C-alpha positions in Angstrom: 3.7 4.2 -45.1 4.9 1.8 -47.7 2.3 -1.3 -47.7 2.2 -1.8 -51.0 5.6 -1.9 -51.7 6.8 -3.5 -48.8 7.0 -3.0 -44.7 9.3 -0.1 -42.9 10.6 -1.6 -39.5 11.6 -0.8 -36.0 12.5 -1.7 -32.8 11.8 -0.3 -29.2 14.9 -1.4 -27.1 18.3 -2.0 -28.3 19.8 -3.0 -24.8 23.0 -5.1 -24.9 21.3 -8.5 -23.1 21.5 -11.3 -25.9 21.8 -8.6 -28.5 17.9 -8.9 -29.1 17.6 -5.7 -31.2 19.9 -7.0 -33.5 18.5 -10.5 -34.1 15.2 -9.5 -34.5 16.7 -6.7 -37.0 18.4 -9.2 -38.9 15.7 -11.5 -39.3 13.7 -9.0 -40.5 15.9 -8.0 -43.1 16.1 -11.5 -45.1 13.1 -11.0 -45.9 13.2 -8.5 -49.1 10.7 -6.2 -48.7 11.1 -5.8 -44.9 13.1 -3.0 -44.8 15.0 -2.0 -41.4 14.2 1.4 -40.7 14.5 3.0 -36.8 15.5 2.4 -33.2 14.2 3.5 -30.1 16.6 3.3 -27.2 16.8 5.2 -24.2 20.6 5.1 -23.7 22.5 6.7 -26.2 25.5 4.4 -26.3 23.3 1.5 -27.8 21.9 3.9 -30.2 25.4 4.2 -31.4 26.0 0.5 -31.6 22.4 0.4 -33.6 23.9 3.0 -35.9 27.2 1.1 -36.3 24.9 -2.0 -36.8 22.8 -1.0 -39.3 24.3 2.1 -41.0 21.8 4.5 -42.4 19.0 3.7 -39.8 17.2 6.3 -37.6 17.5 6.2 -34.3 15.1 8.1 -31.4 15.4 8.5 -27.8 11.5 8.3 -27.6 8.9 6.0 -29.0 6.4 8.9 -29.9 9.4 10.7 -31.8 10.0 8.0 -33.9 6.2 6.7 -34.2 5.9 10.5 -35.9 9.1 10.5 -37.8 9.7 6.8 -39.0 6.8 6.2 -41.3 7.0 2.8 -39.9 4.3 -0.2 -40.6 6.0 -2.6 -38.2 7.6 -1.9 -34.5 8.7 -4.7 -32.4 8.8 -4.3 -28.8 12.4 -5.5 -26.8 11.9 -4.2 -23.5 11.1 -5.3 -20.1 8.2 -7.7 -19.6 6.1 -4.7 -17.6 6.2 -2.3 -20.2 4.7 -4.4 -23.0 1.3 -3.4 -22.7 1.9 0.4 -22.7 4.3 0.3 -25.4 2.2 -1.8 -27.8 -1.1 0.3 -27.2 0.9 3.4 -28.0 2.2 1.8 -31.4 -1.0 0.5 -32.3 -2.9 3.2 -31.6 -0.7 5.3 -34.5 -2.3 2.2 -36.7 1.8 0.4 -36.5 1.6 -3.3 -36.3 3.2 -4.7 -33.3 5.6 -7.5 -32.5 6.0 -8.2 -28.5 8.8 -10.2 -27.2 7.6 -12.8 -25.5 5.5 -12.7 -23.1 2.6 -10.6 -24.8 2.3 -9.0 -21.4 1.9 -10.1 -17.9 -2.0 -9.1 -16.8 -5.1 -11.0 -18.6 -6.2 -7.2 -18.6 -3.2 -6.0 -20.6 -3.9 -8.5 -22.9 -7.5 -7.8 -23.5 -6.8 -4.1 -24.1 -4.1 -4.9 -26.6 -6.6 -7.3 -28.5 -9.1 -4.7 -28.5 -6.8 -1.7 -30.0 -5.2 -3.8 -32.4 -9.2 -4.6 -34.1 -10.3 -1.4 -33.8 -7.3 0.0 -35.5 -7.4 -3.4 -37.7 -3.7 -3.7 -37.5 -2.1 -6.7 -36.3 -0.7 -7.7 -32.9 2.0 -10.8 -32.4 4.4 -12.3 -30.1 7.8 -13.6 -30.7 7.4 -16.9 -30.1 10.2 -18.1 -32.2 10.7 -21.3 -30.3 7.3 -22.4 -31.6 10.2 -23.3 -34.7 12.9 -25.2 -32.4 13.6 -28.4 -33.9 13.5 -30.6 -30.7 9.6 -29.1 -30.6 8.8 -29.4 -33.7 10.0 -33.2 -33.7 7.9 -33.5 -30.2 4.7 -32.1 -31.8 5.0 -34.4 -34.6 5.3 -37.5 -32.9 2.4 -36.5 -30.7 -0.1 -34.7 -32.7 0.4 -35.7 -36.4 2.2 -39.3 -36.0 -0.1 -40.5 -32.6 2.5 -42.6 -31.6 2.0 -42.5 -28.0 -1.9 -42.3 -28.4 -3.8 -40.1 -26.3 -1.4 -38.1 -24.1 -2.8 -38.1 -20.4 0.3 -36.6 -18.7 2.9 -34.2 -19.4 6.1 -33.1 -17.4 8.1 -30.4 -18.6 10.5 -27.9 -17.2 14.5 -26.5 -16.2 16.2 -27.7 -13.1 19.4 -26.6 -12.0 20.5 -25.1 -8.5 21.9 -21.5 -7.8 20.7 -17.7 -7.7 19.5 -16.0 -10.3 21.2 -12.4 -11.7 20.3 -9.4 -10.0 18.3 -7.4 -13.2 15.1 -6.5 -14.3 14.6 -10.6 -15.5 15.0 -11.3 -11.5 12.7 -8.4 -10.4 9.1 -10.3 -10.1 7.0 -7.0 -10.4 9.1 -6.1 -13.4 9.1 -9.7 -14.6 6.1 -10.7 -13.7 8.1 -13.9 -12.0 10.6 -16.6 -12.9 7.5 -18.0 -14.4 7.0 -15.6 -16.9 10.7 -16.6 -18.6 11.1 -19.7 -20.0 7.9 -20.5 -18.4 6.3 -18.9 -21.7 8.3 -20.7 -24.1 7.6 -23.9 -22.5 3.5 -22.9 -21.8 3.4 -22.3 -25.3 4.6 -25.4 -26.4 2.1 -27.3 -24.3 -0.8 -25.1 -25.5 0.3 -26.4 -28.9 0.6 -30.0 -27.9 -2.8 -30.6 -26.0 -4.9 -28.1 -27.8 -8.3 -29.3 -25.5 -9.6 -26.0 -23.4 -8.2 -25.4 -20.1 -10.2 -26.8 -17.0 -8.0 -25.0 -13.9 -4.6 -24.2 -13.1 -2.6 -24.7 -9.5 0.7 -22.9 -8.9 3.2 -23.5 -6.2 6.2 -21.5 -5.4 9.2 -21.3 -3.1 11.6 -18.6 -2.3 15.0 -19.1 -1.4 15.1 -16.6 1.9 19.4 -16.7 1.6 19.1 -15.5 -1.8 17.7 -11.9 -1.1 19.4 -9.6 -4.2 16.7 -9.9 -5.6 12.8 -11.4 -5.3 12.0 -13.7 -7.8 10.5 -16.7 -6.8 13.5 -19.3 -7.0 11.4 -22.7 -7.6 8.0 -21.8 -9.8 5.9 -24.9 -11.3 2.1 -25.0 -11.9 -0.4 -28.0 -12.9 -3.1 -27.6 -15.8 -5.8 -29.4 -16.2 -7.2 -29.8 -19.5 -10.8 -30.4 -20.2 -9.9 -33.6 -22.3 -8.1 -35.4 -19.4 -4.6 -34.5 -19.8 -2.7 -32.8 -17.0 0.7 -30.8 -17.3 3.1 -30.4 -14.9 5.5 -27.5 -15.6 8.7 -26.7 -13.3 11.1 -24.0 -13.5 13.7 -24.0 -10.6 16.8 -22.8 -9.7 16.8 -25.1 -6.5 16.7 -28.1 -7.7 19.9 -30.7 -7.2 18.6 -33.6 -8.8 18.1 -33.9 -12.5 15.2 -34.5 -14.6 14.5 -34.5 -17.7 13.0 -31.2 -20.2 10.0 -33.3 -21.3 8.4 -36.8 -20.0 5.2 -37.5 -21.8 3.2 -40.5 -21.0 0.6 -41.7 -23.6 -2.1 -44.6 -23.8 0.3 -46.4 -25.8 3.5 -45.4 -24.7 5.8 -42.6 -23.3 8.6 -39.6 -25.3 11.7 -38.2 -22.5 14.1 -36.0 -23.7 17.7 -37.8 -23.4 19.7 -34.8 -24.8 19.9 -34.3 -28.3 17.0 -36.7 -29.5 14.1 -37.8 -27.6 13.5 -41.9 -26.5 10.0 -43.4 -27.4 8.8 -46.2 -26.0 5.8 -47.8 -28.0 3.6 -50.4 -29.1 4.0 -51.6 -32.7 1.8 -55.0 -33.9 1.5 -55.7 -30.0 4.8 -55.5 -29.1 6.7 -52.8 -26.8 9.1 -51.2 -28.9 12.0 -48.9 -28.4 13.6 -46.1 -30.4 15.8 -42.9 -30.9 14.5 -40.1 -32.5 16.8 -37.0 -33.1 16.0 -33.3 -33.0 15.4 -31.5 -36.4 17.2 -28.1 -37.2 15.2 -24.9 -35.9 14.4 -21.9 -37.7 13.8 -19.1 -35.8 13.6 -17.1 -39.1 10.7 -19.0 -39.6 8.7 -16.3 -37.3 9.3 -13.2 -39.5 8.9 -14.9 -42.7 5.5 -15.6 -41.5 4.7 -11.9 -40.3 5.9 -11.0 -43.6 3.3 -13.4 -45.5 0.7 -12.4 -43.2 1.0 -8.5 -44.0 1.3 -9.7 -47.6 -2.1 -11.1 -47.3 -0.4 -14.6 -48.5 -0.7 -16.4 -45.2 -2.5 -16.8 -41.8 -0.8 -15.4 -38.4 0.7 -18.6 -36.7 1.6 -16.7 -33.5 -1.9 -15.2 -32.9 -2.7 -12.9 -30.1 -5.4 -15.2 -28.8 -2.9 -18.1 -28.4 -0.3 -15.5 -26.8 -3.1 -14.5 -24.7 -3.9 -18.2 -23.5 0.1 -17.9 -22.3 -0.6 -15.1 -20.7 -4.1 -17.0 -18.7 -1.8 -19.4 -17.7 1.1 -18.0 -16.3 -1.2 -15.3 -14.6 -3.6 -18.1 -13.2 -0.2 -20.3 -11.9 0.9 -16.9 -10.0 -2.9 -16.3 -8.1 -3.1 -19.7 -7.7 0.5 -19.9 -5.7 -0.3 -16.5 -3.9 -3.9 -18.3 -2.5 -2.2 -21.6 -1.0 -2.5 -23.5 -4.8 -5.9 -23.1 -5.1 -7.1 -23.9 -8.7 -7.6 -20.9 -10.6 -9.4 -21.2 -13.7 -7.8 -18.8 -16.4 -9.3 -15.8 -18.7 -8.4 -17.4 -21.5 -9.1 -20.9 -21.6 
């Protein structure tokens, strides 16, 4: 281990989809003391790609061999959702700090096991909620929480709306992915929980499957409603069955509203008793800020921004949405309120 001088880093999973393995390692490398040291990947052709991308890196075909041979300080897990918990616990038990691609896990029981193991072994676990640094979200959060430009928020409507079949890979297999709501829905849920920080009272879910699209078993329309104890209600919709578009964000407050109109927000508010409208452009995104924070945290210089507890709240809401949908939209209390 090299905790005194820097950190040896590796990833589990170097598949071709989105080149996420390369993205993570490249972002780590921007911190001078984060050394890209190892890749674990089942596919030998992808191990060869990793060697080409990062000459001199050590590659492994099993997590156990990597943990025994690479002397790592930090491992990022970039594998299907239903494998996150098992792999994370294996790495944590080896005394290695862990980052999981989002979502942290599928169930609250898995999250609890991961948090317990991390505390026992006195190592870090976090989730790659890099989109906490998306420019549009940063502006939205600041308008609401810092500037309080629309007063107390009582209604949030968010989501993606489109029409068309999903792809036929593991992300569209509900047993593996957790369901459609666990993909972009994890990002949106993290955003919502960081706009409204009140405890969650209950979650209600609703899902629709287009039976003519039978090549996969994910839902084609997933939505949930979150009721916060402070009185705000948030609805998230992720739909492949919506021919009618809606804004990505529509937020109502006691003194105005905010709506995403593409590349900027339309803000309606009251100034000196007059109703005013203005457009606020999105800021630039900075995904590298995630690993900058992880590095500083491991060096003892900063608090961890994406804590396992905050990531666990996301899973609690998503899990409750699935449970509620299976129970006919019954209100469900999430595991991590």
